[in-house]
One Martini backbone bead per residue (centre of mass of N, CA, C, O) as a GRO file, in nm:
protein
  255
    1MET     BB    1   3.937  -2.617   1.846
    2ASP     BB    2   4.023  -2.882   2.005
    3LYS     BB    3   4.073  -3.046   1.708
    4THR     BB    4   4.309  -2.848   1.660
    5SER     BB    5   4.602  -2.651   1.627
    6PHE     BB    6   4.444  -2.403   1.793
    7LYS     BB    7   4.484  -2.505   2.062
    8GLY     BB    8   4.526  -2.234   2.295
    9ARG     BB    9   4.499  -1.983   2.072
   10LEU     BB   10   4.180  -2.025   2.075
   11GLU     BB   11   3.879  -1.874   2.178
   12ALA     BB   12   3.562  -1.768   2.230
   13ALA     BB   13   3.661  -1.463   2.259
   14ASP     BB   14   3.774  -1.462   1.944
   15ILE     BB   15   3.532  -1.441   1.749
   16VAL     BB   16   3.476  -1.138   1.714
   17PRO     BB   17   3.766  -1.041   1.646
   18LEU     BB   18   3.784  -1.230   1.398
   19LEU     BB   19   3.555  -1.106   1.236
   20LEU     BB   20   3.674  -0.819   1.228
   21TYR     BB   21   3.940  -0.901   1.094
   22GLN     BB   22   3.816  -1.015   0.835
   23GLU     BB   23   3.678  -0.751   0.745
   24ASP     BB   24   3.934  -0.576   0.741
   25LEU     BB   25   4.091  -0.745   0.534
   26ARG     BB   26   3.884  -0.714   0.306
   27GLU     BB   27   3.902  -0.401   0.290
   28ARG     BB   28   4.212  -0.381   0.228
   29LYS     BB   29   4.162  -0.548  -0.062
   30ARG     BB   30   3.992  -0.347  -0.191
   31GLY     BB   31   4.086  -0.277  -0.527
   32LEU     BB   32   4.311  -0.473  -0.566
   33THR     BB   33   4.545  -0.644  -0.678
   34GLN     BB   34   4.675  -0.953  -0.662
   35ALA     BB   35   4.958  -0.865  -0.569
   36GLU     BB   36   4.864  -0.675  -0.342
   37ALA     BB   37   4.697  -0.887  -0.186
   38ASN     BB   38   4.937  -1.076  -0.127
   39SER     BB   39   5.091  -0.869   0.048
   40VAL     BB   40   4.872  -0.842   0.263
   41ASN     BB   41   4.868  -1.141   0.347
   42GLN     BB   42   5.165  -1.159   0.433
   43ALA     BB   43   5.151  -0.938   0.650
   44ALA     BB   44   4.932  -1.076   0.822
   45LEU     BB   45   5.093  -1.339   0.888
   46GLU     BB   46   5.317  -1.178   1.045
   47GLU     BB   47   5.140  -1.021   1.255
   48ASN     BB   48   4.882  -1.254   1.258
   49PRO     BB   49   4.889  -1.587   1.225
   50VAL     BB   50   4.620  -1.687   1.346
   51TYR     BB   51   4.402  -1.507   1.219
   52ALA     BB   52   4.507  -1.526   0.923
   53ALA     BB   53   4.474  -1.835   0.887
   54VAL     BB   54   4.163  -1.821   0.902
   55ALA     BB   55   4.093  -1.587   0.705
   56LEU     BB   56   4.280  -1.747   0.467
   57ARG     BB   57   4.267  -2.058   0.480
   58GLN     BB   58   4.506  -2.212   0.627
   59GLY     BB   59   4.482  -2.505   0.583
   60LYS     BB   60   4.285  -2.737   0.725
   61ASP     BB   61   4.215  -2.583   0.991
   62GLY     BB   62   4.153  -2.310   0.863
   63LYS     BB   63   3.912  -2.409   0.692
   64LEU     BB   64   3.744  -2.521   0.923
   65LEU     BB   65   3.718  -2.252   1.088
   66ALA     BB   66   3.606  -2.080   0.859
   67GLY     BB   67   3.339  -2.237   0.831
   68GLU     BB   68   3.242  -2.192   1.124
   69LEU     BB   69   3.259  -1.882   1.113
   70ARG     BB   70   3.041  -1.848   0.895
   71LYS     BB   71   2.808  -1.960   1.060
   72ILE     BB   72   2.825  -1.755   1.290
   73ASP     BB   73   2.791  -1.506   1.111
   74GLY     BB   74   2.508  -1.577   1.009
   75LYS     BB   75   2.372  -1.578   1.290
   76ARG     BB   76   2.452  -1.289   1.363
   77LYS     BB   77   2.299  -1.146   1.131
   78THR     BB   78   2.022  -1.255   1.199
   79LEU     BB   79   2.005  -1.134   1.483
   80ARG     BB   80   2.041  -0.839   1.401
   81ARG     BB   81   1.795  -0.829   1.217
   82GLU     BB   82   1.582  -0.900   1.432
   83ILE     BB   83   1.640  -0.660   1.617
   84ARG     BB   84   1.577  -0.444   1.408
   85GLN     BB   85   1.287  -0.533   1.350
   86GLU     BB   86   1.178  -0.492   1.639
   87ARG     BB   87   1.228  -0.190   1.653
   88PHE     BB   88   1.046  -0.113   1.417
   89GLU     BB   89   0.784  -0.260   1.511
   90ASP     BB   90   0.771  -0.086   1.798
   91SER     BB   91   0.726   0.157   1.659
   92PHE     BB   92   0.527   0.395   1.538
   93LEU     BB   93   0.567   0.326   1.235
   94GLY     BB   94   0.524   0.023   1.267
   95ARG     BB   95   0.229   0.039   1.364
   96ALA     BB   96   0.123   0.197   1.121
   97GLY     BB   97   0.207  -0.012   0.907
   98LYS     BB   98   0.027  -0.240   1.018
   99ALA     BB   99  -0.247  -0.085   0.993
  100LEU     BB  100  -0.200  -0.067   0.658
  101GLU     BB  101  -0.194  -0.360   0.542
  102SER     BB  102  -0.496  -0.395   0.452
  103VAL     BB  103  -0.467  -0.168   0.226
  104THR     BB  104  -0.172  -0.275   0.084
  105ALA     BB  105  -0.194  -0.581   0.006
  106GLY     BB  106  -0.278  -0.562  -0.300
  107ALA     BB  107   0.025  -0.435  -0.365
  108GLY     BB  108   0.239  -0.603  -0.172
  109PHE     BB  109   0.256  -0.458   0.105
  110THR     BB  110   0.423  -0.420   0.386
  111TRP     BB  111   0.502  -0.276   0.680
  112ARG     BB  112   0.785  -0.193   0.583
  113ILE     BB  113   0.691  -0.031   0.336
  114ASN     BB  114   0.505   0.159   0.491
  115VAL     BB  115   0.730   0.296   0.647
  116ALA     BB  116   0.872   0.417   0.399
  117LEU     BB  117   0.622   0.579   0.298
  118LEU     BB  118   0.590   0.756   0.550
  119SER     BB  119   0.878   0.883   0.534
  120ALA     BB  120   0.820   1.020   0.245
  121LEU     BB  121   0.656   1.268   0.343
  122ALA     BB  122   0.905   1.439   0.413
  123ALA     BB  123   1.085   1.266   0.195
  124LYS     BB  124   1.141   1.063  -0.067
  125GLU     BB  125   1.441   0.978   0.005
  126ASN     BB  126   1.366   0.831   0.276
  127SER     BB  127   1.281   0.554   0.164
  128ALA     BB  128   1.564   0.446   0.095
  129ALA     BB  129   1.682   0.474   0.381
  130THR     BB  130   1.474   0.291   0.521
  131LEU     BB  131   1.524   0.036   0.355
  132GLY     BB  132   1.823   0.019   0.435
  133ALA     BB  133   1.770  -0.012   0.744
  134ILE     BB  134   1.592  -0.275   0.718
  135TYR     BB  135   1.759  -0.451   0.479
  136GLY     BB  136   2.059  -0.322   0.475
  137LEU     BB  137   2.260  -0.573   0.601
  138ASP     BB  138   2.572  -0.674   0.619
  139GLY     BB  139   2.620  -0.615   0.295
  140MET     BB  140   2.329  -0.612   0.213
  141SER     BB  141   2.117  -0.551  -0.008
  142ILE     BB  142   1.805  -0.443  -0.054
  143GLY     BB  143   1.711  -0.663  -0.250
  144GLU     BB  144   1.813  -0.905  -0.084
  145GLY     BB  145   1.654  -0.839   0.174
  146MET     BB  146   1.367  -0.843   0.048
  147ALA     BB  147   1.385  -1.137  -0.058
  148SER     BB  148   1.460  -1.284   0.220
  149VAL     BB  149   1.244  -1.156   0.419
  150SER     BB  150   0.971  -1.091   0.211
  151GLY     BB  151   0.967  -1.219  -0.084
  152PHE     BB  152   1.048  -1.043  -0.312
  153THR     BB  153   0.962  -0.933  -0.637
  154PRO     BB  154   0.947  -0.778  -0.938
  155LEU     BB  155   0.644  -0.717  -0.899
  156HIS     BB  156   0.676  -0.555  -0.643
  157ALA     BB  157   0.867  -0.342  -0.763
  158LEU     BB  158   0.672  -0.228  -0.973
  159ALA     BB  159   0.450  -0.138  -0.777
  160LEU     BB  160   0.634   0.052  -0.614
  161MET     BB  161   0.726   0.241  -0.844
  162LEU     BB  162   0.443   0.339  -0.925
  163PHE     BB  163   0.365   0.453  -0.653
  164MET     BB  164   0.604   0.658  -0.629
  165ALA     BB  165   0.530   0.817  -0.890
  166LEU     BB  166   0.224   0.886  -0.754
  167TYR     BB  167   0.309   1.003  -0.510
  168PRO     BB  168   0.300   1.234  -0.300
  169PRO     BB  169   0.433   1.489  -0.198
  170CYS     BB  170   0.580   1.647   0.021
  171VAL     BB  171   0.507   1.849   0.278
  172PRO     BB  172   0.626   2.115   0.166
  173ALA     BB  173   0.461   2.098  -0.100
  174ALA     BB  174   0.182   2.097   0.036
  175ILE     BB  175   0.218   2.374   0.172
  176MET     BB  176   0.246   2.527  -0.095
  177VAL     BB  177  -0.041   2.473  -0.187
  178LYS     BB  178  -0.172   2.628   0.046
  179THR     BB  179  -0.033   2.901  -0.012
  180GLN     BB  180  -0.141   2.937  -0.312
  181THR     BB  181  -0.463   2.862  -0.245
  182LEU     BB  182  -0.572   2.914   0.046
  183SER     BB  183  -0.613   2.583   0.103
  184THR     BB  184  -0.661   2.291   0.280
  185ARG     BB  185  -0.821   2.116   0.080
  186TRP     BB  186  -0.612   2.115  -0.152
  187MET     BB  187  -0.391   1.983   0.009
  188LEU     BB  188  -0.543   1.719   0.079
  189PHE     BB  189  -0.610   1.646  -0.213
  190SER     BB  190  -0.313   1.618  -0.318
  191ILE     BB  191  -0.266   1.370  -0.134
  192LEU     BB  192  -0.514   1.172  -0.163
  193PHE     BB  193  -0.529   1.143  -0.469
  194GLN     BB  194  -0.244   1.031  -0.527
  195MET     BB  195  -0.261   0.795  -0.330
  196THR     BB  196  -0.504   0.654  -0.460
  197VAL     BB  197  -0.395   0.618  -0.745
  198GLY     BB  198  -0.136   0.465  -0.671
  199LEU     BB  199  -0.280   0.226  -0.529
  200MET     BB  200  -0.452   0.135  -0.769
  201VAL     BB  201  -0.221   0.073  -0.964
  202ALA     BB  202  -0.060  -0.122  -0.784
  203THR     BB  203  -0.293  -0.324  -0.745
  204LEU     BB  204  -0.347  -0.388  -1.041
  205VAL     BB  205  -0.063  -0.494  -1.110
  206PHE     BB  206  -0.025  -0.708  -0.886
  207THR     BB  207  -0.293  -0.863  -0.894
  208GLY     BB  208  -0.303  -0.906  -1.201
  209GLY     BB  209  -0.025  -1.040  -1.231
  210SER     BB  210  -0.079  -1.276  -1.038
  211TRP     BB  211  -0.332  -1.389  -1.182
  212LEU     BB  212  -0.166  -1.417  -1.470
  213GLY     BB  213   0.142  -1.496  -1.414
  214LEU     BB  214   0.334  -1.253  -1.405
  215SER     BB  215   0.604  -1.093  -1.439
  216GLY     BB  216   0.761  -0.804  -1.399
  217PHE     BB  217   0.834  -0.766  -1.700
  218GLU     BB  218   0.554  -0.833  -1.819
  219ALA     BB  219   0.393  -0.622  -1.654
  220MET     BB  220   0.539  -0.376  -1.763
  221TRP     BB  221   0.456  -0.410  -2.063
  222ALA     BB  222   0.152  -0.415  -2.011
  223TYR     BB  223   0.132  -0.133  -1.889
  224TYR     BB  224   0.263   0.031  -2.122
  225GLY     BB  225   0.071  -0.073  -2.338
  226PHE     BB  226  -0.187   0.042  -2.214
  227CYS     BB  227  -0.097   0.339  -2.216
  228LEU     BB  228  -0.057   0.356  -2.523
  229VAL     BB  229  -0.343   0.283  -2.611
  230LEU     BB  230  -0.484   0.507  -2.454
  231LEU     BB  231  -0.339   0.741  -2.596
  232LEU     BB  232  -0.438   0.675  -2.885
  233LEU     BB  233  -0.742   0.694  -2.825
  234LEU     BB  234  -0.734   0.991  -2.731
  235ALA     BB  235  -0.617   1.100  -3.005
  236LEU     BB  236  -0.883   1.001  -3.177
  237VAL     BB  237  -1.049   1.201  -3.043
  238PRO     BB  238  -1.254   1.435  -3.126
  239ALA     BB  239  -1.286   1.753  -3.129
  240GLY     BB  240  -1.478   1.996  -3.038
  241GLU     BB  241  -1.685   2.214  -3.180
  242GLU     BB  242  -1.694   2.536  -3.212
  243GLN     BB  243  -1.899   2.784  -3.156
  244GLN     BB  244  -2.024   3.004  -3.377
  245LYS     BB  245  -2.013   3.342  -3.377
  246PRO     BB  246  -2.159   3.612  -3.465
  247GLY     BB  247  -2.069   3.873  -3.622
  248PRO     BB  248  -2.049   4.172  -3.712
  249VAL     BB  249  -2.230   4.386  -3.900
  250ALA     BB  250  -2.169   4.517  -4.192
  251GLY     BB  251  -2.159   4.798  -4.336
  252PRO     BB  252  -2.174   5.014  -4.569
  253ALA     BB  253  -1.982   5.125  -4.799
  254ARG     BB  254  -1.786   5.394  -4.838
  255PRO     BB  255  -1.675   5.622  -5.077
   0.00000   0.00000   0.00000
């Protein structure tokens, strides 16, 4: 700022307020037409000419400071993401997720995904909220966050979707199984069986797809093709003939 025309009008203490002002101005123009957005820009320049000049990249110095401000904002978002990651990592769920990494590594799941899956035991929709809390930061979508932080690919996404489709129901549903069957064993079986099958399918798809060099789209068609072929083969299996039991012997007809 010392080498620009903003010297004396902007200080280091103005960085955070300027970032917040820039975000607020962006939100005020969201969904507006170009003419309406121009009116908002003009009003901003009249209300706060210094902040607005940087936020709107006015002039050579405004563009220069806007570029530097973008770099600072990027470092700020990275720092916030790292702080959030440390909080999750040091939590009880984070430690449990790390302990399960050796089990779920074949399916391509990291400890962060394991945390989301553990939270889904309370309710499946919690997994999306947990993924949003871990990855969806500072306007970044969950998919972008997973790709940038964990290097997730469409193949990872396919394995995760298949696992979630086969994942056991939430705890209230498992308790209902216990209530209906009057058996804790059946409740535990309903959880462990579905979890095992889901993990096996996800591991087969991810590991097999990675070994064959398939993309997520190709692995998806290969999986559904396999399911279709298996279904057709099962449909062609002849049903077992029922053993015919001799019926009652009819007596002589009476006149």
